[in-house]
C-alpha positions as CSV (number, residue, x, y, z in Angstrom):
1,M,-0.1,0.0,-0.2
2,T,1.2,3.5,-1.1
3,A,-0.1,6.3,0.7
4,A,0.6,10.2,-0.1
5,Q,-0.6,13.3,1.2
6,R,-0.3,14.9,-2.2
7,T,-0.9,12.8,-5.5
8,V,-1.0,13.7,-9.2
9,I,-2.8,10.8,-11.5
10,R,-2.5,11.1,-15.4
11,P,-4.6,8.6,-17.2
12,Q,-5.0,8.6,-21.0
13,L,-8.9,9.0,-20.6
14,L,-10.8,10.0,-17.6
15,L,-14.5,8.4,-17.7
16,D,-17.1,11.2,-16.2
17,V,-19.9,8.8,-15.2
18,V,-22.1,11.7,-14.8
19,T,-22.1,12.9,-18.4
20,G,-20.8,10.0,-20.0
21,D,-17.9,11.8,-21.7
22,L,-14.3,10.2,-22.0
23,L,-11.9,13.0,-21.4
24,P,-8.5,13.1,-22.7
25,G,-5.6,15.2,-21.3
26,R,-6.8,15.4,-17.7
27,A,-5.0,15.1,-14.4
28,V,-6.7,14.3,-11.0
29,L,-5.2,15.9,-7.7
30,V,-5.5,14.3,-4.7
31,E,-4.9,16.0,-1.5
32,G,-5.0,13.7,1.6
33,E,-7.9,11.0,1.3
34,R,-10.0,13.4,-1.2
35,I,-10.3,14.6,-4.7
36,A,-8.8,18.4,-4.9
37,G,-9.4,18.9,-8.5
38,V,-9.5,17.6,-12.2
39,V,-7.4,19.7,-14.3
40,A,-5.6,19.9,-17.2
41,A,-2.7,17.4,-17.3
42,E,-0.1,19.9,-18.8
43,A,-1.1,22.7,-16.2
44,V,-0.8,20.6,-13.3
45,P,2.2,21.2,-11.0
46,T,4.2,18.2,-10.2
47,Q,6.7,19.2,-7.6
48,G,6.5,17.7,-4.2
49,R,3.8,15.4,-5.5
50,L,3.6,11.6,-6.2
51,V,2.7,11.4,-10.0
52,V,1.1,8.3,-11.0
53,D,1.1,8.2,-14.9
54,L,-1.1,5.7,-16.6
55,P,-0.5,6.4,-20.3
56,T,-2.8,3.6,-21.9
57,H,-5.7,3.4,-19.0
58,T,-9.0,5.0,-18.2
59,L,-9.5,6.3,-15.0
60,L,-13.0,6.1,-13.4
61,P,-14.4,6.2,-9.9
62,G,-14.1,3.0,-7.5
63,L,-17.0,0.4,-8.3
64,V,-19.6,-0.4,-5.7
65,D,-21.3,-3.7,-5.0
66,C,-24.4,-3.7,-3.0
67,H,-24.9,-7.2,-2.2
68,T,-21.8,-9.0,-1.0
69,H,-21.3,-11.5,2.0
70,L,-17.7,-10.9,2.9
71,V,-17.7,-12.9,5.7
72,G,-16.8,-16.8,5.8
73,E,-16.0,-19.2,3.0
74,P,-17.6,-19.3,-0.6
75,D,-20.5,-21.2,-0.6
76,S,-20.1,-25.0,-0.4
77,G,-23.7,-25.5,-2.1
78,Q,-24.7,-28.0,0.6
79,G,-26.8,-26.0,2.7
80,Y,-26.0,-23.7,6.0
81,A,-25.6,-26.6,8.3
82,G,-21.8,-26.5,7.7
83,L,-21.7,-23.6,9.7
84,L,-21.5,-25.4,12.7
85,T,-18.1,-26.9,12.0
86,R,-16.6,-23.3,11.7
87,T,-15.7,-21.0,14.4
88,G,-16.6,-17.3,14.6
89,A,-12.9,-16.6,14.5
90,Q,-12.3,-18.5,11.2
91,E,-15.1,-16.8,9.7
92,A,-13.8,-13.5,10.6
93,L,-10.4,-14.3,9.3
94,S,-12.1,-15.6,6.1
95,G,-13.6,-12.1,5.7
96,V,-10.2,-10.5,5.8
97,R,-9.2,-12.4,2.7
98,N,-12.3,-11.7,1.3
99,A,-12.3,-7.9,1.6
100,R,-8.8,-7.8,0.3
101,D,-9.5,-9.6,-3.0
102,T,-12.5,-7.4,-3.1
103,V,-11.1,-4.2,-2.8
104,L,-7.9,-5.0,-5.0
105,A,-10.6,-6.2,-7.8
106,G,-11.5,-2.4,-8.0
107,F,-14.6,-2.6,-5.6
108,T,-13.7,-0.1,-3.1
109,T,-17.4,0.2,-1.5
110,V,-19.5,-2.7,-0.8
111,R,-23.0,-3.1,1.0
112,D,-22.6,-6.3,2.8
113,V,-26.2,-7.8,3.0
114,G,-26.0,-10.3,5.8
115,T,-23.6,-13.2,7.8
116,F,-25.1,-16.0,9.6
117,R,-22.5,-15.2,12.3
118,A,-23.8,-12.0,13.7
119,F,-21.7,-9.0,13.8
120,V,-18.7,-10.4,12.4
121,D,-19.3,-8.1,9.4
122,V,-19.7,-5.1,12.0
123,A,-16.2,-6.1,13.3
124,L,-14.7,-6.3,9.7
125,R,-16.0,-3.0,8.7
126,D,-14.5,-1.4,11.7
127,A,-11.1,-3.1,11.4
128,I,-11.1,-1.8,8.0
129,N,-11.9,1.5,8.8
130,A,-9.4,1.5,11.6
131,G,-6.4,0.6,9.0
132,W,-5.8,-2.8,10.6
133,V,-6.8,-4.7,7.6
134,V,-7.1,-3.6,3.7
135,G,-10.6,-3.8,2.4
136,P,-13.7,-1.7,1.1
137,R,-15.5,0.6,2.7
138,M,-18.5,-1.4,4.0
139,Q,-22.0,-0.8,5.0
140,V,-23.3,-3.9,7.1
141,A,-26.6,-5.3,8.1
142,G,-25.2,-7.2,11.2
143,A,-27.6,-10.4,11.0
144,Y,-30.7,-11.8,8.8
145,V,-33.9,-11.0,10.1
146,T,-35.9,-14.0,8.9
147,S,-38.6,-16.1,9.9
148,S,-38.0,-19.4,11.9
149,G,-37.1,-22.0,9.2
150,G,-36.8,-19.5,6.7
151,G,-34.1,-18.4,4.1
152,G,-32.0,-16.9,6.8
153,D,-32.2,-19.3,9.3
154,V,-29.9,-22.2,9.8
155,T,-31.8,-25.3,8.3
156,G,-31.1,-29.2,7.3
157,L,-30.1,-29.9,11.0
158,A,-31.4,-33.3,12.6
159,P,-34.5,-32.5,15.0
160,D,-32.2,-33.6,18.1
161,V,-29.6,-31.0,17.0
162,D,-31.6,-28.0,15.9
163,A,-32.2,-26.7,19.4
164,V,-28.7,-26.5,20.2
165,V,-27.5,-23.9,17.3
166,P,-25.6,-21.1,19.1
167,Y,-27.5,-18.0,19.5
168,E,-25.2,-15.9,17.3
169,L,-26.3,-17.7,14.2
170,R,-30.3,-17.0,15.1
171,V,-30.1,-13.4,16.5
172,G,-32.4,-12.4,13.9
173,V,-35.0,-14.9,13.5
174,V,-38.6,-13.6,14.2
175,D,-42.1,-14.9,14.1
176,S,-44.3,-12.0,14.9
177,V,-44.3,-8.2,14.3
178,D,-43.2,-7.6,17.8
179,D,-40.1,-10.3,17.3
180,V,-39.1,-8.0,13.9
181,R,-39.0,-4.8,16.1
182,R,-36.9,-6.3,18.5
183,A,-34.6,-8.0,15.8
184,V,-34.5,-4.5,14.0
185,R,-33.5,-2.9,17.4
186,R,-30.9,-5.5,18.2
187,V,-28.7,-5.7,14.7
188,L,-28.9,-1.6,14.8
189,H,-27.8,-1.4,18.4
190,A,-24.8,-3.7,17.9
191,G,-23.3,-1.4,15.1
192,A,-25.5,-2.0,11.9
193,D,-26.0,0.2,9.2
194,L,-29.0,-1.2,7.6
195,V,-31.5,-4.2,7.9
196,K,-31.7,-7.3,5.8
197,L,-35.1,-9.0,5.5
198,I,-35.4,-12.3,4.0
199,A,-38.9,-11.8,3.0
200,T,-39.3,-15.1,0.6
201,G,-37.7,-18.5,0.5
202,A,-34.1,-18.7,-0.8
203,V,-32.1,-21.0,-3.4
204,M,-29.2,-21.6,-1.3
205,T,-31.2,-22.6,1.9
206,S,-32.0,-26.4,2.5
207,G,-35.8,-26.7,2.0
208,G,-36.3,-23.3,1.0
209,V,-39.3,-22.5,-1.5
210,P,-38.1,-19.2,-3.5
211,G,-41.4,-18.0,-4.6
212,A,-42.9,-18.7,-1.0
213,P,-43.5,-15.5,1.1
214,E,-41.8,-15.6,4.5
215,L,-42.8,-12.5,6.1
216,S,-45.9,-10.6,6.0
217,E,-46.4,-7.1,4.9
218,A,-47.1,-5.9,8.1
219,Q,-43.9,-7.5,9.5
220,V,-42.0,-5.7,6.6
221,R,-43.5,-2.5,7.4
222,A,-42.8,-2.7,10.9
223,A,-39.1,-3.4,10.0
224,V,-38.9,-0.3,7.7
225,E,-41.0,1.9,10.5
226,E,-38.3,0.7,13.2
227,A,-35.3,1.1,11.1
228,G,-36.3,4.8,10.1
229,L,-36.2,5.5,13.4
230,Y,-32.6,5.0,13.4
231,G,-32.1,6.7,10.0
232,A,-31.4,2.9,8.4
233,D,-32.8,1.7,5.5
234,V,-34.1,-1.8,4.6
235,A,-33.0,-4.1,2.1
236,A,-35.3,-7.2,1.3
237,H,-34.4,-10.6,0.0
238,A,-37.2,-11.3,-2.4
239,H,-37.5,-13.8,-5.2
240,G,-41.1,-14.5,-5.3
241,A,-43.7,-11.8,-6.7
242,E,-46.0,-11.9,-3.7
243,G,-42.7,-11.3,-1.5
244,I,-41.6,-8.5,-3.7
245,K,-44.9,-6.6,-3.6
246,R,-45.0,-7.1,0.2
247,A,-41.7,-5.5,0.5
248,V,-42.3,-2.5,-1.8
249,R,-45.7,-1.8,-0.3
250,G,-43.9,-2.2,3.2
251,G,-41.4,0.7,2.0
252,V,-38.0,-1.1,1.6
253,R,-35.1,0.7,-0.1
254,S,-34.2,-2.3,-2.3
255,V,-35.3,-5.7,-3.2
256,E,-32.6,-8.2,-3.7
257,H,-32.8,-10.7,-6.2
258,G,-36.3,-10.2,-7.8
259,S,-35.8,-13.6,-9.5
260,L,-39.8,-14.3,-9.9
261,M,-41.2,-11.0,-10.5
262,D,-44.4,-10.3,-12.2
263,D,-45.8,-7.0,-14.0
264,E,-47.4,-5.8,-11.2
265,A,-44.1,-6.3,-9.2
266,I,-42.3,-3.9,-11.5
267,A,-44.6,-1.5,-11.8
268,L,-44.7,-1.0,-8.1
269,M,-41.3,-0.9,-8.2
270,A,-40.9,1.7,-10.8
271,D,-43.6,3.7,-9.3
272,A,-42.2,3.7,-5.7
273,G,-38.7,4.2,-6.8
274,T,-37.5,0.8,-5.1
275,F,-34.1,-0.1,-6.3
276,L,-33.5,-3.8,-7.8
277,V,-30.4,-5.3,-7.1
278,A,-30.3,-8.7,-9.1
279,D,-27.3,-11.1,-9.0
280,I,-27.8,-12.1,-12.5
281,Y,-24.4,-13.4,-13.0
282,C,-24.1,-16.1,-10.3
283,G,-26.7,-18.3,-11.7
284,D,-24.2,-19.7,-14.3
285,Y,-21.6,-20.2,-11.5
286,I,-23.9,-22.4,-9.4
287,A,-25.1,-24.5,-12.8
288,E,-21.5,-24.9,-14.0
289,I,-19.3,-25.1,-10.8
290,G,-22.1,-26.4,-8.8
291,R,-22.5,-29.3,-10.9
292,V,-19.0,-30.3,-11.1
293,R,-18.4,-30.1,-7.1
294,G,-21.6,-32.0,-6.5
295,W,-23.6,-29.3,-4.8
296,D,-27.0,-30.6,-3.2
297,A,-29.5,-31.3,-5.9
298,D,-32.2,-29.3,-4.5
299,V,-30.2,-26.2,-4.6
300,L,-29.0,-27.0,-8.3
301,R,-32.8,-27.4,-9.0
302,K,-34.1,-24.1,-7.5
303,N,-31.1,-22.1,-9.6
304,D,-32.0,-23.7,-12.7
305,E,-35.8,-22.6,-11.8
306,T,-35.0,-19.1,-11.1
307,M,-32.0,-18.1,-13.3
308,L,-33.8,-17.3,-16.8
309,A,-36.8,-15.6,-14.9
310,Q,-34.6,-13.6,-13.2
311,R,-32.9,-12.2,-16.2
312,E,-35.9,-11.9,-18.1
313,G,-37.3,-9.8,-15.1
314,F,-34.1,-7.9,-15.2
315,A,-34.6,-6.8,-18.9
316,R,-38.3,-6.1,-18.1
317,C,-37.1,-3.7,-15.2
318,V,-34.5,-1.9,-17.3
319,E,-37.4,-1.2,-19.8
320,A,-39.7,0.0,-17.0
321,G,-37.5,2.3,-15.8
322,V,-36.8,0.7,-12.5
323,R,-33.6,2.0,-10.5
324,I,-31.0,-0.6,-10.7
325,A,-28.0,-0.8,-8.4
326,F,-25.3,-3.2,-9.0
327,G,-25.0,-6.2,-6.6
328,T,-23.6,-9.5,-7.3
329,D,-24.0,-11.9,-4.4
330,S,-20.3,-12.4,-4.0
331,G,-19.4,-15.3,-1.7
332,I,-21.9,-17.6,-3.6
333,Y,-18.8,-17.4,-5.8
334,P,-15.1,-16.3,-5.0
335,H,-14.7,-12.7,-4.1
336,G,-12.8,-10.5,-6.8
337,L,-14.9,-11.9,-9.8
338,N,-17.4,-9.4,-9.0
339,A,-17.0,-7.4,-12.1
340,R,-18.0,-10.5,-14.5
341,Q,-21.7,-9.5,-13.7
342,L,-21.1,-6.1,-15.5
343,A,-21.4,-7.8,-19.2
344,Y,-24.5,-9.8,-17.8
345,H,-26.2,-6.1,-17.2
346,V,-25.3,-5.3,-20.7
347,R,-26.6,-8.7,-22.0
348,W,-29.9,-8.3,-20.4
349,G,-30.9,-4.7,-21.7
350,Q,-28.7,-2.1,-20.3
351,A,-26.6,0.4,-22.2
352,P,-22.9,-0.2,-21.3
353,L,-22.5,3.3,-19.7
354,E,-25.7,2.6,-17.6
355,A,-24.0,-0.7,-16.5
356,V,-21.2,1.4,-15.3
357,R,-23.5,3.9,-13.7
358,S,-25.1,1.1,-11.8
359,A,-21.8,0.3,-10.0
360,T,-21.1,3.9,-9.6
361,L,-23.7,6.8,-9.7
362,H,-26.9,4.7,-8.9
363,A,-25.0,2.2,-6.4
364,A,-23.9,5.4,-4.3
365,D,-27.3,6.8,-4.5
366,L,-28.9,3.3,-3.1
367,L,-26.2,3.6,-0.3
368,R,-27.0,7.2,0.4
369,W,-23.5,7.9,0.0
370,D,-23.9,9.9,-3.3
371,D,-22.2,12.8,-1.7
372,R,-18.7,10.9,-1.3
373,V,-18.1,8.2,-3.7
374,G,-19.2,7.2,-7.3
375,R,-17.8,10.3,-9.1
376,V,-14.6,11.6,-10.1
377,Q,-15.3,15.1,-8.6
378,P,-13.6,17.5,-6.1
379,G,-14.5,16.9,-2.6
380,Y,-15.4,13.3,-3.3
381,L,-13.3,10.8,-1.8
382,A,-10.4,9.6,-3.7
383,D,-11.5,6.0,-4.6
384,L,-10.2,5.5,-8.1
385,I,-9.6,2.6,-10.3
386,A,-8.0,2.6,-13.8
387,V,-8.2,-0.1,-16.8
388,Q,-6.7,-0.3,-20.0
389,G,-8.9,0.8,-22.8
390,N,-12.3,2.2,-22.9
391,P,-14.6,0.3,-20.3
392,V,-17.8,1.8,-22.0
393,D,-16.8,0.2,-25.4
394,D,-16.5,-3.3,-23.5
395,V,-17.4,-3.5,-19.7
396,R,-15.5,-6.5,-19.6
397,R,-12.4,-4.6,-19.4
398,L,-13.4,-4.0,-15.6
399,E,-12.7,-7.5,-14.7
400,D,-9.1,-7.0,-14.9
401,V,-8.2,-3.5,-12.9
402,G,-4.9,-2.3,-13.1
403,F,-4.9,0.4,-10.6
404,V,-6.7,0.6,-7.5
405,M,-6.6,3.9,-5.1
406,K,-9.1,4.1,-2.0
407,G,-9.0,7.1,0.1
408,G,-5.8,8.3,-1.6
409,A,-3.6,5.3,-0.9
410,I,-2.7,3.2,-3.8
411,L,-3.6,-0.4,-3.1
412,R,-2.8,-1.5,-6.4
413,S,-0.7,-0.6,-9.3
414,D,0.6,-2.3,-12.4
415,G,3.6,-0.2,-13.2
416,P,5.6,2.4,-10.8
417,P,4.5,5.8,-10.2
418,G,6.3,8.4,-12.4
């Protein structure tokens, strides 16, 4: 890691994600952790500054992934009973590795939407903020708020073992409206930034039915109301159409996955301004790698049943003007591969620039951090990445990031500073 108080970055091109312009001959001035200016490259003073020349690269804001799971190992595809074979310390140390891999891939900010080991994500966020470990900026959910036996519960256990699951694995399990309010307070008091509801069944949960609602509209509304008292937003895991509608009517900030939405659900999202965060890449990973590694047949079946429907729904959301923020469900697959999904955004209806904006401008908007990340502008945090060539011409270029700066510190550079 190279940190400098005063840095000049001179790329071949600068991508202004607001206007969509590719600007030649620009230099970005960094003072401390923030961008101090964007000026003509030939006019910039270099004396006393670290100069980073990127003569074949395009510079753009650090990317944002709104749906990650940094804590723990990548999913085994065997349900969640295996969590009982690992300690909280092991999960935390895996999170350190995953955070590093994520930020070095160019994702300088993430919204981490749940861990079974409650509040390990809070500790990881705080360790990154303290500078103890390398990783992205994080907003974290603390623990899932889920119905008993639902998509965020530990299922698939023998009946005589189920009752002895450690409390930290079931902090957010609820059965009533009052339970929801208590769980929301619990996770926010413990340091979470947002609330993650499991509103429907899940693909990766043993026995779950993705299309089945698992929280009532009253429970969703109670979570939103309670979180609002603390200034926090609510994200809702929701595959099925009815679960999506309950979530939108209940006032959630974002719908995660959205695999089995119908036209009514899409219209509700568009009218309410609810964000869609759809992990439209990882279905291919599950189908291919899951079969090679012998993942649970029920998981593979549910993935097959939701994958194409999710992508077709994504395309209809693009047409309907639903707000779309980039989110990958990294943790289902190895961290650091997040940018593979950008090409899927393009394949399923977004223009390349809009795909890039989904992981910059629109993602920052979802996080309510649009005043600090997602743009290359004076006053914004110096979270910057660079790739060879033009990423608007081919978003797959963002799968191979050659330069990463976070908060003015250089975390990765393919070549030496000038």
